[in-house]
C-alpha positions in Angstrom: 25.0 14.2 -6.0 26.0 15.9 -2.8 22.4 16.5 -1.9 20.7 13.2 -0.9 17.2 14.7 -1.4 18.0 14.9 -5.2 18.6 11.1 -5.6 15.3 10.5 -7.4 14.3 9.0 -10.7 11.1 9.8 -12.7 8.6 6.9 -12.8 5.7 8.2 -14.9 3.4 11.1 -15.5 -0.4 10.9 -14.8 -3.0 13.6 -14.7 -0.3 16.2 -15.5 1.6 15.1 -12.4 5.2 13.8 -12.6 5.8 11.0 -10.1 9.4 10.5 -9.0 10.9 7.7 -6.9 13.6 8.5 -4.4 16.4 5.9 -4.6 16.3 5.4 -0.9 12.8 4.1 -1.1 13.6 0.6 -2.6 16.7 0.4 -0.3 14.6 1.1 2.7 11.9 -1.4 1.5 14.5 -4.0 0.8 15.9 -3.6 4.4 12.4 -4.1 5.9 11.8 -7.2 3.7 15.1 -8.7 4.7 14.4 -8.1 8.4 11.0 -9.7 8.0 12.0 -12.9 6.1 15.3 -13.4 8.0 13.9 -12.9 11.5 13.9 -15.9 13.9 10.8 -17.9 13.7 9.6 -16.2 10.5 6.7 -17.9 8.6 6.1 -15.1 6.0 6.9 -16.0 2.4 9.2 -13.7 0.4 6.5 -12.9 -2.1 4.0 -11.8 0.6 6.7 -9.7 2.3 7.5 -7.9 -1.0 3.8 -7.3 -1.8 2.8 -6.1 1.7 6.0 -4.0 2.5 6.9 -2.5 -0.9 3.9 -2.5 -3.3 0.7 -2.2 -1.3 1.9 0.8 0.8 3.4 2.4 -2.3 0.0 2.3 -4.1 -2.0 3.5 -1.1 0.5 6.4 -0.4 0.5 7.4 -4.1 -3.3 7.6 -4.1 -3.1 9.6 -0.9 -0.7 12.1 -2.5 -2.9 12.4 -5.6 -5.7 13.3 -3.2 -3.6 16.4 -2.2 -3.0 17.3 -5.8 -6.7 17.1 -6.8 -7.8 18.9 -3.6 -5.4 21.7 -4.5 -6.8 21.9 -8.0 -10.3 22.0 -6.7 -9.6 25.2 -4.9 -7.7 26.8 -7.7 -4.3 25.8 -6.7 -1.7 23.8 -8.6 0.3 20.6 -8.2 2.7 19.1 -10.7 5.0 16.6 -8.8 4.9 13.8 -6.3 8.0 12.4 -4.7 7.8 8.9 -3.2 10.5 8.5 -0.5 11.3 6.3 2.5 9.1 8.2 4.9 6.0 8.2 2.6 5.2 10.7 -0.1 5.5 14.4 -0.8 3.0 16.2 -3.0 4.1 19.6 -4.2 0.9 21.7 -4.1 0.5 25.4 -4.1 -2.5 27.2 -2.5 -4.3 29.8 -4.6 -4.5 32.4 -1.8 -1.1 31.8 -0.4 -0.7 32.9 3.2 -4.1 34.6 3.3 -6.2 31.6 2.4 -6.6 29.3 5.4 -9.6 27.5 3.8 -7.6 26.4 0.7 -4.7 25.3 2.9 -7.0 23.1 5.0 -8.8 21.6 2.0 -5.5 20.6 0.5 -4.3 19.1 3.7 -7.5 17.1 4.1 -7.4 15.8 0.5 -5.0 13.0 1.2 -6.7 11.5 4.3 -10.0 11.7 2.4 -8.6 9.3 -0.2 -7.6 6.9 2.6 -11.3 7.1 3.8 -12.5 6.2 0.3 -10.0 3.3 0.1 -11.1 2.0 3.5 -14.8 2.4 2.6 -14.4 0.5 -0.7 -12.5 -2.3 0.9 -15.0 -2.5 3.8 -17.9 -2.7 1.3 -16.3 -5.6 -0.6 -15.6 -7.5 2.7 -19.1 -6.8 4.0 -20.6 -8.2 0.8 -18.8 -11.5 1.5 -19.9 -11.5 5.1 -16.7 -10.2 6.8 -15.8 -7.2 8.9 -12.3 -5.6 8.3 -9.5 -5.5 10.9 -9.4 -2.1 12.7 -6.6 -2.9 15.2 -3.8 -0.6 14.1 -1.1 -2.6 15.9 -2.1 -6.0 14.5 0.3 -8.1 12.5 -0.5 -7.3 8.8 0.5 -10.8 7.7 -1.6 -12.6 10.3 -4.8 -10.6 10.2 -8.1 -11.9 11.5 -11.2 -11.0 9.7 -14.5 -11.6 11.5 -17.4 -13.3 9.8 -20.8 -12.1 10.9 -22.5 -14.9 9.0 -20.6 -17.9 10.3 -21.2 -17.7 14.1 -18.9 -14.7 14.5 -15.8 -16.8 13.8 -12.5 -15.1 13.2 -11.2 -16.2 9.8 -7.4 -16.2 9.3 -4.8 -16.0 6.6 -2.9 -19.0 5.5 -0.3 -18.3 8.3 -2.7 -19.4 11.0 -4.4 -22.7 11.6 -7.4 -22.1 13.8 -9.9 -24.8 14.4 -13.5 -24.3 15.8 -15.8 -26.8 17.3 -18.3 -27.7 14.5 -21.2 -25.3 14.4 -19.9 -22.9 17.0 -17.4 -20.1 17.5 -15.5 -22.1 20.2 -11.8 -22.4 19.4 -10.3 -25.9 19.7 -6.8 -24.9 18.7 -4.9 -22.1 17.1 -1.3 -21.9 15.9 0.9 -19.9 13.5 2.3 -22.0 10.7 4.3 -21.5 7.5 2.1 -22.3 4.4 3.1 -25.6 2.7 4.8 -27.0 5.7 3.6 -29.8 8.0 1.4 -28.3 10.8 3.1 -28.5 14.2 -0.2 -30.0 15.3 0.6 -33.0 13.1 -3.0 -33.5 12.5 -5.6 -32.7 9.9 -8.8 -30.8 10.6 -10.7 -34.1 10.8 -8.2 -35.5 13.3 -8.4 -32.4 15.4 -12.2 -32.7 15.3 -12.9 -29.2 14.2 -13.5 -26.8 11.3 -10.7 -24.5 10.1 -11.7 -20.9 9.5 -9.5 -20.0 6.5 -10.3 -16.8 4.7 -10.2 -16.8 0.9 -7.1 -15.2 -0.6 -8.9 -12.2 -2.1 -10.5 -11.5 1.3 -7.1 -11.7 3.1 -5.6 -9.2 0.7 -8.6 -6.9 0.6 -8.4 -6.8 4.4 -4.7 -6.0 4.2 -5.3 -3.1 1.9 -7.9 -1.8 4.3 -5.5 -2.2 7.2 -2.7 -0.3 5.4 -5.0 2.5 4.4 -6.5 2.6 7.9 -3.2 2.8 9.7 -1.9 5.5 7.3 -5.2 7.5 7.9 -4.8 7.3 11.7 -1.1 8.2 11.5 -1.6 11.2 9.1 -4.4 12.6 11.3 -2.1 13.0 14.3 -2.2 16.7 15.1 1.5 17.2 14.6 3.3 19.2 11.8 4.0 18.5 9.0 1.5 15.6 9.0 -1.8 16.3 7.5 -3.5 16.4 10.9 -1.0 19.0 12.0 -1.6 21.1 8.9 -5.4 20.8 9.4 -4.8 22.0 13.0 -2.7 24.9 11.6 -5.5 25.9 9.2 -8.2 25.8 11.9 -6.2 27.9 14.3 -5.3 30.2 11.5 -9.0 30.6 10.8 -9.8 31.5 14.4 -6.7 33.6 14.9 -4.0 34.2 12.3 -1.4 32.4 10.2 1.5 33.0 12.7 -0.3 31.5 15.7 -1.6 28.6 13.7 1.9 27.8 12.4 3.4 28.1 15.9 0.9 25.8 17.5 1.2 23.2 14.8 5.0 23.2 14.8 5.0 23.0 18.6 2.9 19.9 18.4 5.3 18.6 15.7 8.2 19.0 18.2 6.3 17.1 20.9 5.2 14.2 18.7 8.7 14.1 17.0 10.4 13.7 20.4 7.8 11.0 21.3 8.7 9.1 18.1 12.4 9.3 18.9 11.7 7.8 22.4 9.6 5.0 20.9 12.1 4.3 18.2 14.8 3.6 20.9 12.4 1.6 23.1 11.2 -0.6 20.2 14.4 -0.5 18.1 12.4 0.8 15.1 14.5 2.9 12.6 11.4 4.1 10.7 10.0 5.8 13.8 13.4 7.5 14.3 13.4 8.8 10.8 9.9 10.1 11.1 10.7 11.8 14.4 13.8 13.5 13.0 11.9 14.6 9.9 9.1 16.1 12.0 11.5 17.9 14.2 13.5 19.3 11.2 10.4 20.4 9.3 8.9 22.1 12.4 12.2 23.9 13.0 12.5 25.0 9.3 8.9 26.3 9.3 9.2 28.2 12.5 12.6 29.6 11.4 11.1 30.8 8.1 8.2 32.4 10.0 10.6 34.3 12.2 12.7 35.5 9.2 9.9 36.3 6.9 7.4 37.9 9.4 4.9 37.3 6.6 4.9 35.8 3.2 6.9 38.5 1.4 9.9 38.7 3.7 13.4 38.3 2.4 15.0 34.8 2.6 18.4 35.5 4.1 19.4 31.8 4.1 21.3 32.4 0.8 23.3 35.4 2.0 23.3 38.9 0.6 23.9 38.0 -3.0 24.8 41.0 -5.2 25.9 43.3 -2.4 29.6 42.5 -2.5 32.0 44.4 -4.8 33.6 42.5 -7.6 37.1 41.4 -7.0 39.0 40.2 -10.1 41.9 39.0 -7.9 39.7 36.5 -6.0 38.6 33.4 -7.9 34.8 33.2 -8.0 33.2 30.0 -6.7 30.3 28.6 -8.6 27.0 29.1 -6.7 26.0 26.0 -4.8 22.8 24.4 -6.0 20.2 24.7 -3.3 19.0 21.5 -1.6 15.7 19.7 -2.2 13.9 21.2 0.9 15.2 24.7 0.1 14.1 24.5 -3.5 10.7 23.2 -2.5 10.3 26.1 0.0 11.5 28.7 -2.6 9.2 27.3 -5.3 6.2 27.4 -3.1 6.9 30.9 -2.0 7.4 32.1 -5.6 4.1 30.5 -6.7 2.3 32.1 -3.8 3.8 35.5 -4.5 2.8 35.3 -8.2 -0.7 34.4 -7.3 -1.0 37.2 -4.8 0.3 39.6 -7.4 -2.1 38.4 -10.1 -5.0 38.7 -7.6 -4.1 42.2 -6.6 -3.8 43.2 -10.3 -7.3 41.8 -11.0 -8.7 43.6 -8.0 -7.1 46.9 -9.0 -8.5 46.7 -12.5 -12.0 45.9 -11.3 -11.7 48.7 -8.7 -10.9 51.2 -11.5 -14.0 50.0 -13.4 -16.3 50.4 -10.4 -14.9 53.9 -9.7 -15.6 54.8 -13.3 -19.1 53.4 -12.9 -19.7 55.5 -9.8 -18.4 58.6 -11.6 -21.0 58.2 -14.4 -24.0 56.6 -12.7 -23.6 57.3 -9.0 -22.9 55.0 -6.1 -26.5 53.8 -6.0 -25.8 52.0 -9.3 -23.6 49.5 -7.6 -24.9 46.0 -6.8 -24.6 44.5 -3.3 -21.7 42.3 -4.5 -19.9 45.3 -6.0 -20.3 47.2 -2.7 -18.9 44.3 -0.8 -16.0 44.0 -3.2 -15.1 47.7 -2.8 -15.2 47.4 1.0 -13.0 44.4 1.0 -10.4 46.0 -1.4 -10.5 49.3 0.5 -9.9 47.5 3.8 -6.9 45.8 2.2 -5.5 49.2 1.0 -5.8 50.6 4.5 -3.8 47.6 6.0 -0.9 48.1 3.5 
């Protein structure tokens, strides 16, 4: 209980993946809902606030995290757990090649945003079939979203929270005002009295547009080139491809520092706690990753964060304290490192066994008996031996 990152409960298991919910997620969502419905001049109903703040983002983020899981499996990696917490989601995925496989790392990082693209595309197709274009403005009010009709004179159709009237047969606005559904319009007049036509979007169109908007905003946010966001990890993989792992990680984490500080500034300027939490998380993760890079100097370096366990002499006169359970972040880092190390070991064992077979083949049939692929394999493994 002393580690807040362990305050999570299991929700369900799907596709071999355990999904857990951090207890701070509903607390954070409840705070946002209260701020929305209790704000001065609020017109949003409690039900809509709950759906759009707690449930729609949860579903979109969960699909995003499963995208990482499936992307990892597609390249031979593994993923068994997703944690939903106040700042989004965390998918625990291991790369098959560990520190030496930039391609798998990049594919896994891109798996989540790709799911957001699929969600946006599906929602856009549904809207287009009904004659509407989705809202792409990322700073729009998600409750009062306009959806453009390309069939009805290009009018902007609204949710039930806006009364917008057009001159009949045109896209000329007569009046537009935000209202609370079920209450008397501040205009005090009906559509006939105003002398116009109200452009009210069907409920399913409004919610499809909202799902599109949530997925669109999450896609744009996650593609920011700042560690540990997906865009930052894709940037890390691309620089790793052109240079090496150390440089890719350093550049990505440096961008994480810059964007993290920017988020902190914006959180103060706009009084937005979520931006502050994201900024602090990005700064912390970037610092932890750079620190681990310095300490490890590679994947198989020793983790000194736990001290020199086992090097001290036993002292029966001193009471022994029980070892402290490592925190969530540390256990995640250690588990990933252990899986990577195991995969590297298995890969080297398989390469060594095949190398012995090919050497035996050369001894009996000569080097000319080797195929082009076998020659390439021997060159690659020999080069690895020389680097060790």
